[in-house]
C-alpha positions as CSV (number, residue, x, y, z in Angstrom):
1,M,-0.2,13.2,-26.0
2,D,0.0,11.9,-22.4
3,L,-3.3,10.6,-21.0
4,Y,-4.3,11.5,-17.5
5,E,-4.0,8.6,-15.0
6,H,-7.8,8.0,-14.9
7,Q,-7.9,7.8,-18.7
8,A,-4.9,5.4,-18.8
9,R,-6.5,3.3,-16.1
10,G,-9.8,3.1,-18.0
11,L,-7.9,2.1,-21.2
12,L,-6.1,-0.7,-19.4
13,E,-9.4,-2.0,-18.0
14,E,-10.8,-1.9,-21.5
15,H,-8.1,-4.4,-22.5
16,G,-8.8,-6.7,-19.6
17,I,-6.1,-5.5,-17.1
18,L,-7.4,-5.4,-13.5
19,A,-7.2,-2.1,-11.5
20,P,-8.6,-1.0,-8.2
21,R,-12.1,0.5,-8.2
22,A,-12.1,4.2,-8.9
23,E,-14.4,7.2,-9.6
24,V,-13.9,10.7,-11.0
25,P,-16.1,13.3,-9.4
26,N,-17.3,16.3,-11.5
27,W,-17.1,18.6,-8.5
28,S,-16.0,18.4,-4.9
29,E,-19.5,17.8,-3.4
30,E,-19.9,14.7,-5.6
31,A,-16.8,13.2,-4.1
32,R,-18.6,12.4,-0.8
33,G,-21.1,10.1,-2.4
34,L,-18.6,8.5,-4.7
35,A,-16.2,7.8,-1.8
36,R,-19.1,6.1,0.0
37,R,-19.7,4.0,-3.0
38,L,-16.1,2.9,-2.9
39,G,-16.3,1.9,0.7
40,G,-15.6,5.2,2.4
41,R,-11.8,5.1,2.7
42,V,-10.2,6.4,-0.6
43,V,-7.0,7.9,-2.0
44,V,-7.7,11.2,-3.7
45,K,-5.2,11.8,-6.6
46,A,-4.8,14.9,-8.6
47,Q,-5.0,14.3,-12.4
48,V,-2.2,16.2,-14.0
49,R,0.3,15.4,-16.7
50,T,3.4,15.6,-14.5
51,G,5.1,13.6,-11.7
52,G,5.7,14.6,-8.1
53,R,2.0,14.9,-7.2
54,G,2.5,13.4,-3.8
55,K,5.2,15.9,-2.7
56,A,3.1,18.7,-4.1
57,G,0.1,17.8,-2.0
58,G,-1.8,16.2,-4.9
59,V,-2.3,12.8,-3.4
60,R,-4.1,12.3,-0.1
61,L,-5.6,9.5,1.9
62,A,-9.2,10.2,3.0
63,R,-10.4,8.0,5.8
64,D,-14.1,8.7,5.2
65,P,-16.4,10.3,2.7
66,V,-16.4,13.7,4.4
67,A,-12.6,13.8,4.3
68,A,-12.7,12.8,0.6
69,E,-14.9,15.8,-0.2
70,L,-12.6,18.1,1.8
71,A,-9.5,16.7,0.1
72,T,-11.1,17.0,-3.3
73,R,-12.0,20.7,-2.7
74,Q,-8.4,21.4,-1.5
75,I,-6.7,19.7,-4.5
76,L,-8.9,21.0,-7.3
77,G,-7.5,24.2,-8.7
78,R,-4.1,23.6,-7.0
79,D,-1.0,24.4,-9.1
80,I,1.3,21.4,-9.4
81,K,4.5,22.2,-11.4
82,G,2.7,24.7,-13.6
83,H,-0.4,22.4,-14.1
84,T,-3.7,23.5,-12.7
85,V,-5.6,20.5,-11.3
86,G,-9.0,20.2,-13.0
87,K,-9.9,16.7,-12.0
88,V,-9.2,14.2,-9.2
89,M,-9.6,10.5,-9.1
90,L,-10.9,8.7,-6.0
91,V,-9.3,5.2,-5.7
92,Q,-10.2,2.3,-3.4
93,P,-6.8,1.6,-1.7
94,V,-5.2,-1.8,-1.9
95,E,-4.0,-2.7,1.6
96,L,-0.2,-3.3,1.8
97,A,-0.9,-6.5,3.7
98,D,-2.6,-7.9,0.7
99,I,0.4,-7.2,-1.7
100,E,2.9,-10.0,-2.1
101,G,5.1,-8.2,-4.7
102,E,5.3,-5.2,-7.0
103,F,6.6,-5.3,-10.6
104,C,6.8,-3.1,-13.7
105,V,6.0,-3.8,-17.3
106,S,6.0,-1.4,-20.3
107,Y,6.2,-1.1,-24.0
108,V,7.8,2.0,-25.5
109,L,8.5,2.9,-29.1
110,D,12.2,2.8,-29.8
111,R,12.3,5.2,-32.8
112,A,16.0,4.5,-33.5
113,A,15.3,0.8,-33.8
114,G,12.0,1.3,-35.6
115,R,10.2,-1.1,-33.3
116,F,8.8,-1.3,-29.7
117,L,10.9,-2.2,-26.8
118,A,9.5,-4.3,-23.9
119,M,10.9,-3.3,-20.5
120,A,10.1,-5.3,-17.4
121,S,11.4,-5.6,-13.9
122,A,10.6,-7.5,-10.7
123,E,11.3,-4.3,-8.8
124,G,8.1,-2.2,-9.3
125,G,7.3,1.1,-7.7
126,T,10.5,2.8,-8.9
127,E,10.8,4.8,-12.1
128,I,11.9,2.2,-14.6
129,E,14.1,4.7,-16.4
130,E,16.0,5.5,-13.2
131,L,16.2,1.8,-12.3
132,A,17.6,1.0,-15.8
133,A,20.2,3.7,-15.4
134,D,21.3,2.8,-11.9
135,R,20.9,-0.9,-12.0
136,P,20.5,-2.1,-15.6
137,E,20.7,-5.7,-14.6
138,A,17.4,-5.3,-12.8
139,V,15.5,-4.5,-16.0
140,A,14.9,-6.9,-18.8
141,R,14.7,-5.4,-22.3
142,M,13.5,-7.0,-25.4
143,H,12.6,-5.6,-28.9
144,I,9.3,-6.7,-30.3
145,D,9.2,-8.0,-33.9
146,P,6.4,-5.9,-35.5
147,A,5.3,-8.8,-37.7
148,E,5.0,-11.2,-34.7
149,G,3.8,-8.9,-31.9
150,V,3.6,-10.1,-28.4
151,T,2.4,-13.7,-28.5
152,S,2.1,-15.9,-25.4
153,A,5.5,-17.3,-26.2
154,K,7.1,-13.9,-26.4
155,A,5.3,-12.8,-23.2
156,A,6.7,-15.9,-21.5
157,E,10.2,-15.0,-22.7
158,I,9.8,-11.5,-21.2
159,T,8.4,-12.8,-18.0
160,E,11.3,-15.3,-17.5
161,A,13.9,-12.7,-18.4
162,A,12.5,-10.2,-15.8
163,G,11.8,-12.7,-13.1
164,L,8.0,-11.9,-13.1
165,P,5.3,-14.3,-11.8
166,S,3.8,-16.6,-14.5
167,E,0.5,-14.7,-14.4
168,S,2.4,-11.8,-16.1
169,V,2.2,-13.6,-19.4
170,D,-1.5,-12.8,-19.8
171,V,-1.0,-9.2,-18.7
172,L,1.8,-8.7,-21.2
173,V,-0.3,-10.1,-24.1
174,R,-3.2,-7.8,-23.1
175,L,-1.0,-4.8,-22.6
176,W,0.4,-5.1,-26.1
177,Q,-3.1,-4.4,-27.5
178,V,-2.8,-0.8,-26.2
179,P,0.0,0.2,-28.7
180,V,-1.7,-1.9,-31.4
181,R,-5.3,-0.7,-31.1
182,E,-4.9,2.7,-29.4
183,D,-2.0,4.3,-31.2
184,A,0.1,4.4,-28.0
185,V,3.8,5.0,-28.2
186,L,4.2,4.3,-24.5
187,V,2.2,2.1,-22.1
188,E,3.5,1.3,-18.7
189,V,2.1,-0.3,-15.6
190,N,4.1,0.5,-12.5
191,P,3.6,-0.9,-10.0
192,L,1.8,-4.0,-11.1
193,A,1.0,-5.6,-7.8
194,R,0.5,-9.3,-7.1
195,T,-2.1,-9.8,-4.3
196,R,-2.3,-12.7,-1.9
197,Q,-5.2,-14.0,-3.9
198,G,-2.8,-14.4,-6.9
199,Q,-4.3,-11.5,-8.9
200,L,-2.1,-9.0,-10.8
201,V,-3.5,-5.5,-10.3
202,A,-2.4,-2.3,-12.1
203,L,-1.9,0.2,-9.2
204,D,-0.7,3.0,-11.6
205,G,-0.3,3.4,-15.3
206,K,1.0,5.7,-18.0
207,V,-0.2,5.9,-21.6
208,T,1.2,8.3,-24.3
209,L,-0.6,8.4,-27.6
210,D,1.1,9.1,-30.9
211,D,0.3,12.8,-31.8
212,N,0.2,11.9,-35.4
213,A,-2.7,9.5,-34.8
214,L,-4.9,11.8,-32.6
215,F,-7.4,12.1,-35.5
216,R,-8.2,8.4,-34.8
217,Q,-8.5,9.0,-31.0
218,A,-11.0,11.9,-30.9
219,R,-12.5,10.7,-27.6
220,W,-9.6,12.1,-25.7
221,G,-10.1,15.6,-27.1
222,V,-13.6,15.6,-25.5
223,E,-12.1,14.8,-22.1
224,E,-9.6,17.6,-22.4
225,V,-12.4,20.2,-23.0
226,E,-14.3,18.8,-20.0
227,R,-11.2,19.0,-17.8
228,N,-10.5,22.6,-18.7
229,N,-14.2,23.5,-17.9
230,S,-14.1,22.1,-14.4
231,P,-15.9,24.6,-12.2
232,E,-13.3,24.5,-9.3
233,A,-10.4,24.8,-11.7
234,T,-12.0,27.8,-13.5
235,A,-12.7,29.4,-10.1
236,A,-9.2,28.8,-8.8
237,V,-7.6,30.4,-11.9
238,K,-9.7,33.6,-11.2
239,D,-8.9,33.4,-7.4
240,L,-12.5,32.7,-6.6
241,N,-14.3,30.2,-4.4
242,C,-16.6,27.7,-6.2
243,R,-20.0,26.9,-4.6
244,R,-22.8,24.8,-5.9
C-alpha cells in the first residue's frame, strides 16, 4: 500500500529525518489558520497516490493565509488521474536560495535478489527510475545484506559511491529503519536537500508498505477512512458545494 505524502513525511520524521514544517487541514476553512501558523506563505499539495499533481493543478503556492484557504477549497474534490483529492497538505516552503544541492536516496525490495537494494544519486529532483534508465552511471546501486543491515560503514560506502555529502550517512542509517520497523518495501527521499546551514531536509518522500504486513500497520487503515469521509471530497463526488 502506498502511503500519502503527508503520511510518508510523518513516518520519516518519526525516524529522525528532518522535513519542512507542514499541516493537514480537515476542511478548507481550517487552512487559513494553519497557514498563518506556518508563517503565511505555504505550498498547498493535493494528497493522492499518483504522480503528476503539479501539471493537474494539485500543487499551488499560496502567498498568504487567505490564498491558502482558497487554494485548499479549489484542490479538495478535484480529480487527478482518477483519484479524488480528499486531503491537502500545507508545507512551509524552503527557499531556493537556501538550498546548496539536491540528492536522492532510497531502499527498494529487490524480490528477484531476495534483499533490499539501496539506490542513491547526487542528482535529486528527478525520478530515480528514469535517471537510472537514461544515465545509469549517475545512480549508485548496492544490495543490503539482510543479516548486516545498513550500518554506519555501509551507509558511508553508499554515500561515497553516489557522491553524496558526508551528512548523508546518518540519513541512510535512519532511513533503513523504515523498512525494518514499518514493513516498507519502498522508501525514497527525493529530493533530499542540503541547506546552507548544512542540514539535510526531506522535501518529498515515498513509502510503500508490504500488503502482506498491513495487519501490523493498522493505523494507516484509520487514515484511509478519514480521507474518504472528507466533507469537501464527499460533496465534490455528488457535485455539491460544501459549506461549514
